[in-house]
Each structure stands twice: as structure tokens, then as C-alpha cells.
C-alpha positions in Angstrom: 54.5 105.6 28.7 52.3 108.6 28.8 51.7 110.9 25.6 51.6 114.6 26.1 50.4 116.8 23.3 52.3 120.0 22.4 49.5 122.4 21.4 49.9 124.8 18.6 52.5 122.7 16.7 51.6 121.2 13.3 52.7 117.7 12.2 53.6 116.8 15.7 56.0 114.0 16.2 57.3 112.3 19.3 60.6 112.9 21.2 61.5 111.0 24.3 62.4 112.9 27.5 63.7 111.0 30.5 63.1 112.2 33.9 64.5 110.3 37.0 63.4 110.9 40.6 64.7 108.8 43.4 65.7 105.8 41.3 62.4 105.7 39.4 62.4 106.6 35.7 59.3 107.9 34.1 59.1 108.1 30.3 57.1 110.9 28.7 56.3 111.4 25.0 55.9 115.0 23.9 54.5 116.0 20.5 56.8 118.5 19.0 56.6 120.3 15.7 59.2 119.3 13.2 59.9 115.9 14.7 59.3 112.9 12.5 57.0 110.2 13.4 53.3 109.4 13.5 50.5 111.6 14.5 49.5 112.3 18.1 48.2 109.2 19.9 50.0 106.9 17.5 52.1 105.4 20.2 51.7 101.8 19.0 53.7 102.4 15.8 56.7 104.4 17.2 60.0 103.1 18.6 60.7 104.7 22.1 64.3 105.9 22.7 66.4 104.1 25.4 66.1 105.4 29.0 68.6 107.9 30.3 71.5 106.6 32.6 71.2 106.5 36.6 73.6 109.2 37.9 72.3 109.6 41.5 74.3 108.0 44.4 72.6 106.0 47.2 71.4 107.9 50.3 73.2 106.7 53.6 71.4 106.6 57.0 71.3 105.0 60.4 75.1 104.8 60.8 76.3 103.1 64.1 79.4 101.4 65.5 79.3 98.8 68.4 82.8 98.4 69.8 84.4 95.5 71.7 88.0 95.4 72.9 89.4 94.1 69.6 86.4 94.0 67.2 83.8 96.6 66.2 80.6 96.1 64.2 79.6 99.0 61.9 76.0 99.1 60.5 74.1 101.5 58.1 71.3 101.5 55.5 70.9 102.8 51.9 67.8 103.7 50.0 68.7 101.3 47.2 70.7 98.1 46.9 74.4 98.8 47.2 77.7 97.2 48.1 79.5 97.7 51.5 82.9 98.8 52.6 84.4 100.7 55.6 87.5 102.8 55.9 89.0 103.1 59.4 92.1 104.1 61.4 93.3 106.0 64.4 93.0 109.4 62.6 90.8 111.0 60.0 93.3 109.8 57.4 92.1 106.2 58.1 94.7 104.0 56.4 92.8 100.8 56.6 89.7 99.5 54.9 87.7 96.3 54.9 87.4 94.1 51.8 84.6 95.1 49.5 81.4 93.3 50.1 80.0 93.2 46.5 76.5 91.9 47.4 73.9 94.6 46.8 71.9 95.1 49.9 69.9 97.9 51.7 71.0 96.9 55.2 74.7 96.8 55.7 76.9 95.2 58.5 80.7 95.1 58.4 83.0 93.8 61.2 86.3 95.5 61.9 88.8 93.0 63.4 92.3 93.2 64.8 91.7 96.5 66.7 93.7 97.6 69.7 91.9 97.7 73.1 91.1 101.0 74.8 91.8 103.0 71.6 89.9 105.8 69.7 89.2 105.1 66.0 87.8 107.1 63.0 85.7 105.5 60.3 83.5 106.2 57.3 81.3 103.9 55.2 81.1 103.6 51.4 78.3 102.1 49.3 78.0 101.9 45.5 74.8 101.1 43.6 74.4 99.0 40.5 74.9 102.0 38.2 78.3 102.7 39.9 77.2 105.8 41.9 79.3 105.9 45.1 78.0 107.3 48.4 80.6 108.1 51.2 79.6 109.0 54.8 81.0 111.7 56.9 83.7 110.9 59.4 82.6 109.0 62.5 84.4 107.7 65.6 84.3 105.0 68.3 86.5 103.7 71.1 87.3 100.1 71.8 86.8 98.7 75.3 89.6 97.6 77.7 90.8 94.1 77.3 89.6 91.6 79.9 91.9 90.4 82.7 93.0 86.9 82.0 96.1 86.8 84.0 95.9 84.7 87.2 97.6 85.8 90.5 100.9 84.3 91.6 100.8 82.9 95.2 103.1 80.9 97.4 103.1 79.8 101.1 105.8 81.6 103.1 105.2 80.0 106.5 105.5 77.3 107.7 108.1 75.8 105.5 107.8 72.4 103.9 108.9 69.7 106.2 108.3 71.7 109.4 106.8 70.1 112.5 103.9 72.1 114.1 101.7 71.8 117.1 98.9 73.6 119.0 98.0 76.8 117.0 100.2 78.1 114.2 99.9 80.9 111.6 99.9 80.1 107.9 101.2 83.0 105.8 101.4 83.5 102.0 102.6 86.1 99.5 100.4 86.9 96.5 100.6 89.3 93.5 98.5 90.0 90.4 98.8 92.3 87.4 95.6 94.1 88.5 95.2 93.2 92.2 94.7 90.3 94.5 91.1 90.1 95.9 91.7 87.5 98.6 93.6 84.4 99.7 92.0 81.2 101.1 94.2 78.8 103.0 93.4 75.1 103.0 94.6 72.1 105.0 94.2 68.8 103.2 91.7 70.6 100.9 89.6 71.9 103.7 89.3 75.7 104.2 90.9 77.1 107.3 88.9 80.1 108.5 87.6 82.7 106.0 89.3 84.2 103.0 91.9 86.8 103.9 91.3 89.9 101.8 94.1 92.1 103.3 97.8 91.9 102.6 99.8 90.4 104.3 97.7 87.2 103.9 97.5 84.8 106.8 95.3 82.5 108.8 95.4 80.9 112.3 95.3 77.1 112.2 94.4 75.0 115.3 96.4 71.9 114.6 94.5 70.0 117.3 91.6 69.8 114.9 93.5 67.2 112.8 95.3 64.1 113.8 99.1 63.8 114.3 101.0 63.1 111.1 101.6 64.7 107.6 99.2 67.3 106.3 99.2 69.3 103.1 98.9 73.1 103.1 97.8 75.2 100.1 96.8 78.8 99.4 94.3 79.8 96.7 94.6 83.4 95.5 92.0 85.1 93.2 91.5 88.4 91.5 88.4 90.5 90.8 88.1 88.9 87.3 87.7 85.5 88.8 91.2 84.2 87.9 92.6 82.1 90.6 95.8 80.1 91.3 96.6 77.4 93.9 100.0 77.5 95.4 102.5 74.7 95.5 101.7 72.3 98.3 103.6 72.6 101.6 103.7 69.4 103.6 104.0 69.7 107.4 104.0 67.2 110.3 101.5 67.8 113.1 102.7 66.5 116.5 100.4 67.3 119.4 100.8 65.5 122.7 97.7 63.6 123.9 95.8 65.5 126.6 96.3 63.9 130.0 93.3 61.8 131.0 90.9 63.2 133.6 90.2 61.5 136.8 87.6 58.8 136.6 84.1 59.9 137.7 82.5 58.7 140.9 78.7 59.1 141.4 76.4 58.7 144.3 73.0 57.1 144.4 70.1 58.1 142.2 67.8 60.8 143.8 64.1 60.7 142.7 62.0 63.8 143.0 58.3 63.5 143.9 56.7 62.1 140.7 53.8 63.8 139.0 51.1 62.2 137.0 53.3 61.9 133.8 56.8 62.9 134.9 59.6 61.6 137.1 62.5 63.9 137.9 65.9 62.3 138.8 69.3 63.5 139.7 72.7 61.8 140.2 75.3 63.5 142.4 78.9 63.6 141.2 81.1 62.8 144.2 84.5 62.9 142.6 86.5 62.9 139.4 85.5 64.0 135.8 87.4 67.2 136.1 87.5 67.5 132.3 83.7 67.3 132.2 83.4 64.7 129.5 81.2 62.2 131.3 77.5 61.7 130.2 74.5 59.9 131.6 72.0 58.1 129.3 68.5 57.3 130.6 66.2 54.4 129.9 62.9 53.5 131.4 60.1 50.9 131.2 57.0 49.7 133.0 57.7 47.1 135.7 57.3 43.8 134.0 57.8 45.2 130.4 60.8 43.6 128.7 61.3 46.6 126.3 63.3 49.6 127.5 62.7 53.1 126.0 65.2 55.9 125.7 64.6 59.1 127.6 66.4 62.5 127.4 70.0 62.3 128.7 70.6 64.0 132.0 72.0 67.6 131.9 75.1 68.5 133.9 74.5 71.0 136.7 77.6 72.9 137.9 78.0 73.6 141.7 76.9 77.1 142.9 75.8 78.9 146.1 72.5 80.7 146.2 72.0 83.0 149.2 69.5 85.8 148.4 70.8 87.5 151.5 69.9 84.4 153.5 72.3 83.9 156.4 72.4 80.2 155.5 73.5 79.9 151.8 71.7 77.3 149.7 74.3 75.1 148.0 73.7 73.3 144.7 76.1 70.3 144.4 77.6 69.2 141.1 75.3 66.6 139.6 73.4 65.3 136.5 69.7 66.0 136.5 66.7 65.6 134.2 63.2 64.2 133.8 61.4 61.3 132.2 58.3 62.5 130.3 55.1 61.1 128.9 54.4 58.4 131.5 51.1 56.9 132.6 49.6 57.9 135.9 49.5 55.4 138.8 52.1 53.1 137.2 55.3 51.5 138.5 58.4 52.3 136.3 62.0 51.1 136.3 64.5 53.9 135.6 68.1 53.1 134.6 70.9 55.7 134.5 74.0 54.7 132.6 77.1 56.7 133.4 79.9 56.8 130.8 83.2 58.5 131.3 85.9 58.1 128.6 88.4 58.3 131.4 86.8 55.2 133.1 84.4 55.1 136.0 81.3 53.9 134.1 78.5 53.0 136.4 74.8 52.1 136.4 72.1 53.2 138.8 68.5 52.1 138.9 65.3 53.0 140.7 61.7 51.9 140.8 59.2 54.8 141.0 55.4 55.0 141.1 53.7 57.9 139.3 50.9 59.7 141.0 47.3 58.5 140.4 44.8 60.8 138.8 42.8 62.4 141.7 39.1 61.8 141.7 36.9 64.3 140.0 35.1 65.2 143.2 35.5 64.1 146.8 33.0 61.6 148.2 31.5 64.2 150.5 32.1 67.6 148.8 31.9 70.9 150.6 31.2 73.8 148.2 33.2 77.0 148.9 32.2 79.9 146.7 34.9 82.5 146.0 34.5 85.9 144.3 37.3 88.0 145.6 41.0 87.5 146.2 40.5 87.8 150.0 37.9 85.1 149.9 40.3 82.9 147.9 43.1 83.3 150.4 40.7 82.6 153.3 39.5 79.5 151.5 43.0 78.2 150.9 44.1 78.9 154.4 41.1 77.0 155.8 40.9 74.3 153.2 39.9 70.9 154.5 39.3 67.5 153.0 36.3 67.5 150.7 36.3 71.3 150.0 35.5 72.2 146.4 36.5 75.8 145.8 34.5 77.5 143.0 35.9 80.7 141.6 33.7 83.4 140.2 34.7 85.3 137.0 37.5 87.7 137.6 41.2 88.1 138.0 43.1 86.5 141.0 46.7 87.7 141.3 49.0 86.0 143.6 52.4 84.2 144.0 53.5 81.1 145.8 57.0 80.0 146.7 58.3 77.0 148.6 61.7 76.9 150.3 64.0 73.9 150.6 62.8 73.3 154.1 59.2 73.1 152.9 58.0 76.5 154.1 55.2 77.7 151.8 54.9 81.5 151.3 52.0 83.2 149.5 51.8 86.8 148.3 48.7 88.6 147.2 47.0 92.0 146.8 44.5 92.6 149.5 41.8 95.3 149.7 39.5 93.9 152.3 40.3 96.8 154.7 38.6 99.2 152.4 34.9 99.2 151.8 35.0 99.3 148.0 38.3 97.4 147.7 39.7 100.4 145.8 42.9 100.5 147.9 45.1 97.4 147.8 48.3 96.4 149.5 50.8 93.6 148.9 50.3 91.0 151.6 51.9 87.7 152.5 51.5 84.7 154.8 53.6 81.6 155.4 53.0 77.9 156.4 55.5 75.5 158.0 53.2 72.5 158.1 52.6 71.9 154.4 49.7 74.4 154.1 47.6 73.0 156.9 47.8 76.4 158.7 49.2 79.8 157.8 50.7 82.7 159.8 48.9 85.9 160.3 48.6 88.1 157.2 51.4 90.6 157.0 51.6 93.8 154.8 54.7 93.9 152.6 54.2 97.2 150.8 54.6 100.4 152.9 51.3 101.9 151.9 48.1 101.0 149.9 47.4 102.3 146.4 44.1 103.5 144.9 43.3 101.5 141.7 40.6 103.9 140.6 43.0 106.8 140.5 45.7 104.9 138.6 43.2 103.7 136.0 42.7 107.3 134.9 46.4 107.5 133.8 47.9 104.2 133.2 46.9 100.5 133.1 49.4 99.3 135.7 49.2 99.5 139.5 50.9 98.2 142.6 51.7 94.5 142.1 51.9 94.2 138.3 54.9 92.1 137.2 54.9 89.8 140.3 57.0 86.8 141.3 58.5 85.5 144.5 61.3 83.4 145.9 61.5 81.6 149.2 64.5 80.6 151.3 64.8 78.9 154.6 64.7 82.3 156.4 63.2 84.8 154.0 60.2 85.2 151.6 61.2 87.5 148.7 58.3 88.9 146.6 58.9 91.1 143.6 56.4 93.7 142.3 56.2 97.0 140.4 54.8 100.3 141.6 53.1 102.6 139.2 51.7 105.1 141.7 53.7 108.0 140.3 51.3 108.1 137.4 54.2 108.6 135.0 56.3 105.4 135.1 56.7 102.2 137.1 59.5 101.1 139.5 60.5 97.5 140.3 60.9 96.6 143.9 61.6 93.5 146.0 61.2 92.9 149.8 63.0 90.5 152.1 60.4 89.4 154.6 61.8 87.3 157.5 59.7 84.2 158.1 60.3 84.6 161.9 58.2 87.7 162.0 60.9 90.3 161.9 60.8 93.6 160.0 60.7 93.6 156.2 63.3 95.5 154.1 62.2 96.9 150.8 64.7 97.4 148.0 64.2 99.4 144.7 65.6 97.3 141.9 65.1 99.5 138.9 63.7 102.9 138.1 64.3 102.9 134.3 61.5 105.2 133.2 62.3 104.9 129.5 62.2 101.2 129.4 59.1 100.5 131.5 56.7 103.4 130.5 53.0 102.8 130.0 52.7 99.1 129.8 51.1 96.3 131.8 53.9 93.8 132.2 52.0 91.0 133.9 52.2 88.1 133.4 55.5 88.6 131.5 54.8 86.4 128.5 57.4 85.3 126.0 57.8 87.5 123.0 54.6 87.2 121.0 55.2 85.2 117.9 58.4 83.4 119.2 59.3 80.6 116.9 61.1 77.3 117.4 62.9 75.9 114.4 63.8 72.2 114.4 65.6 70.2 111.7 66.3 66.5 111.4 68.8 64.7 109.2 66.4 62.6 107.0 62.9 62.9 105.6 60.1 61.3 107.5 57.1 61.8 109.8 58.0 63.2 113.2 56.4 64.5 116.4 57.7 67.5 118.3 56.9 68.4 122.0 57.9 71.4 124.1 58.1 70.8 127.8 58.6 73.1 130.8 61.1 72.2 133.6 58.5 70.2 135.4 57.8 68.0 132.4 54.5 69.5 131.5 53.7 69.5 127.7 53.3 73.0 126.4 53.3 72.5 122.7 52.7 69.3 120.6 53.0 69.2 116.9 53.6 66.7 114.1 55.4 67.4 110.8 56.6 65.6 107.7 59.9 66.3 106.0 63.3 67.4 107.4 62.4 70.6 109.3 59.5 72.5 110.9 58.8 75.7 112.6 56.2 76.1 115.4 54.9 79.3 116.9 55.1 79.4 120.7 51.9 80.6 122.3 52.1 84.0 123.9 50.8 82.4 127.1 54.2 80.7 127.6 56.4 82.7 129.8 60.1 83.5 129.3 62.6 81.0 130.5 64.2 77.6 129.8 62.3 74.8 128.1 63.1 71.3 126.7 62.0 69.9 123.3 62.1 66.4 121.9 61.6 65.1 118.4 60.4 61.5 117.9 60.3 59.5 114.7 57.1 57.7 113.6 58.3 54.5 115.3 58.6 56.3 118.7 62.5 56.5 118.6 63.9 59.8 119.9 65.7 61.6 117.1 66.6 64.9 118.7 66.5 66.6 122.1 67.5 70.0 123.3 67.1 73.0 125.5 65.7 76.3 124.3 65.5 79.7 126.0 62.5 81.9 125.2 63.0 85.6 125.6 
């Protein structure tokens, strides 16, 4: 208590004055004339009057309402401890209120229960302090959310009917309804999904009954809505009765045909002479060194369908129906036994065997070497045409473009770009020569292209020239080289020529002039897409080796991995085409084989 003197008054006495501000009461003593009591400063001997009563209501703030679909939480604060109560209703007249929460608190939370979903409400809050002063908020409002969908769809199978007998491919149909909407219907046979979920009414699925055995099978349909409610229909039992397919004719095979072996590879084929019209036969391959008691499994043979290849050759080249494949990873200069086991479910099993000797590794240098130095393409062709036993051809640094093709009859044809007729080799033409005696001698060089091209002029505009993107094919009567021509300076055109091996006139054909697709690029040597990847997975964890082979059995990529899967990057030097891969376990057992196409 502070004493305040009233100046100019005699015989001052004390009178109490109570002043209240924001719930805090300060007592002041004022010396007033005519009031009884002690002299100024004699506070210790006077009895102060009682404090004045609190008459100011609490201050409300931070009102909020968080609504659900049937409950809402109302919160607010007061500047002094007070009780809590909320009035609410669908209009400003309210009509309902919560029970009074008598606890005096400054932070208030009251839950309104039993509300209707998707409804607008009015509310106000009330708080009373310890002195009985009541504070009431202004009118507020909130809206409850929509009630969640808890009603599951109704679904039933309409076709086929229970007890029906079905065969081949049938349609399963169902009707489905929902209070909000059906999202989709999934059909099941014996608990296994048939096709994908049908999301469009009418709901149906096509069922191939040949994928299950004959006999009784249970059909169900599962309908769901957007809220995740789902219902499984009553089971419809049907009987599947598919006639067994007629057996195919038993396979008949010829004798094993062995290609010329390489250092590490033996190619084999097995002609199909009759039967197996349903193409369900297979050929397993085993091999071992002569004298070794243990057989090893090789890749199974692939089936080759019959076809005719003519390439405008008057005598078509026929490929007979057969099984064909290769045995890889052999040892040079070694005798091997190869066993082909033919299995046909329609009978006709057979076994064919052969003994084959792999090629020995050629000596590093002949006993009496004859050095032949080559620095140009012309010199290389001359050296090859005149090659004799003991020649060692040494190539100088540079680029040597050319193409070799061998026909079924053994004729060897070579194509190359020749500029020897020009002093500085700036003009080149596409040339060819052929040999019918295994390469011992070649025919006179013949120009295939109609005119030469100047490389120096082309280099000023584009990086391609006559001869980029080259390849060749040889038949018994024709040599067929392919090349591109960029002499226009704006694009390249793809051509091929049919060159008669008997010395007749060549015919040149333009294959493509797609300027948009082949603009401004050097397409030789046509590699596979840079960064091509081969993904391989196996069923169990372990250590494995992976090899990628070309059609001749040469190993292109070799990799090891641990786990269940791996990914290897195919080098950009590997050209587009078909390749084989094989995965072996750590014990050498073949786990997976396959064929892959690189594009």
C-alpha cells in the first residue's frame, strides 16, 4: 500500500480508494482533512478498508472452430481464468448448448457432438471468471463435412449361369451398383484374376477356358467404389469341357550336319524331314571331350522355319526346316563328342551323335615368313589377291574399308573403294572382284559405281562420302554390295548393285532417299545404339557368369555378378543384329540361355 499526502489539509487522516485495472487491484491511501486516524505516514497503526469487488468480464480472443462430419472442436482464450461453454444451432437463435465446464482456465476447448453432416451451424462461446463476470462472444459459424461413404457395392454374375458347361473362350458378365458409383469390377476364376479390372459398365471379361483343366471351376466378381469399399459376388460354379487337341504327327529327323569348326565353336544343324506339324518338338545338346565320362549341357537348338531367299538370283536359295545352333567355349585342336536328343511329345524321339575336331591355333609366324607392307587400300587388295604361303601382311596406320561375302557355292566376292587411278587418291570408286577357287585367284577388278567421287570436296560440307554404310551379300550368280552416296552435299542416298559374277552388266538400284532421316551423319560402321543394355535375372541368389555371343560363337561380352539380376552395357563397337547369351552358375551349370536383338 502506497501513502499519498493531501497537501493543504490539516489533521489528515487516511481513506482507502480502490482502483482496478485489468484484474490487478492497487490500494492507495490518501490523507484527507476531516478523516479520523493517525497522522501522515502512520500506516502501521491504521486498519485498511477491504478491496473493492471485481466487476470487469474476461476478454475473449482467438476463437476458432474445426469441423468434422459429425463433431466440431471450438477453441478460444481468455485474459483471466474462466469457465467454458458453447451455444450452437442451425440459426443465430442457437437452441443447444454444451454442459458448463466449471474449471477456470485461460485456454478453452469444447467439442460439439451429434451434428449433422454437410450442415451450416452458428455458435458463440461463453466464459465467466471467479467474480462471476460473464463474457459472451459474437456470433460465429462453421459447416460440417460430408459423411464418408461406407456402403459397399452390390454385385452379381449374370453370365454364365451356375451349373453351365463352357469351352474355348467365353464371356463372363456381371451387374454392379453402388450408392455413389462403381469404380470397377475384377473377375476371378478359382481366385485368380481374369484379365484386368473392367471400369466401364456393362462389366465383362473374356475367359480362355483352355488355360484351366476340364472340370468344375468357381467364378466370382469383385466390385469396388472410390472409397475403397468392395464386395465379392456369390460364387458361380461352371464345368469346363474342352476336347483334347489332336496329336501332331511324330517328328522325323535326318542326320546331324556339322559346320566347319572354329577354334572354340562347333555349329550343328538337324534337318526335319517330316512330322511335328504342331511345332512342339525340341532338341537338347550335350558335349564332352572324347574319352571324358562327363557330359556337359550346351544351348538347345533353335528351330529354323523353311524359306526361300532369291535376291533376284535366277536360282532361289532354299532354307529347309531344321534345328540349328552352336556349342561354345571349346578348346582348340581337341576331339569332341556331340549328342543331339530330339524330343517330341507326339512321339518320334531320336538321338544323333557326331565326333568333331576343333581347329588348332595357327602358328604365330610361318617358318619362312615373307613380309608384305601395306599402307593403302589398293596395296591391301593386291596383297590379298596375291597372297601365298608364308606371307605376313603388315598394315600401316589408317582406315581400310571393304566388304567380303561368300556364296553357298563358295564364290568369294570382295568390295572396296579404290583411288589408284588418281594421282593423289582423292577420287574413289566402289570396286569389286570375285574368286571361285577359295581365294587363290581373283577376277579382274570391276567398277560398281557409275562414277568416282572427290573426297576433298565432300569433306568441306559433310563427313560422309561414297561408300559409307557398306555391306554385301553374295549368291551363286550375283554379288550385291550396298553403299551410301553423299555427293549431293546435302543428304545421302542408299544404293545397292546386282553384279553378275559371270561378267555381265551391273544394275544399280536406289533403295532410299530419305533426306530427313539420313542427314549429316557418318553411318559407318552402323554400331548398336550407344549404351544398349542387357538385363538378365535368375530365380535364386548366387554367383553367376554371363556371356554374350555372336552367331558364329565368338564371345563379345563376358561378365560375372552376384545376386539375382544384373545389367551389362553392350559396347558401341557391337553392331546391330541377333546375339545369344548364356548364364552359368558357379558350378558351371547353365541356368539361362536366350536370344537378344540389338537395335
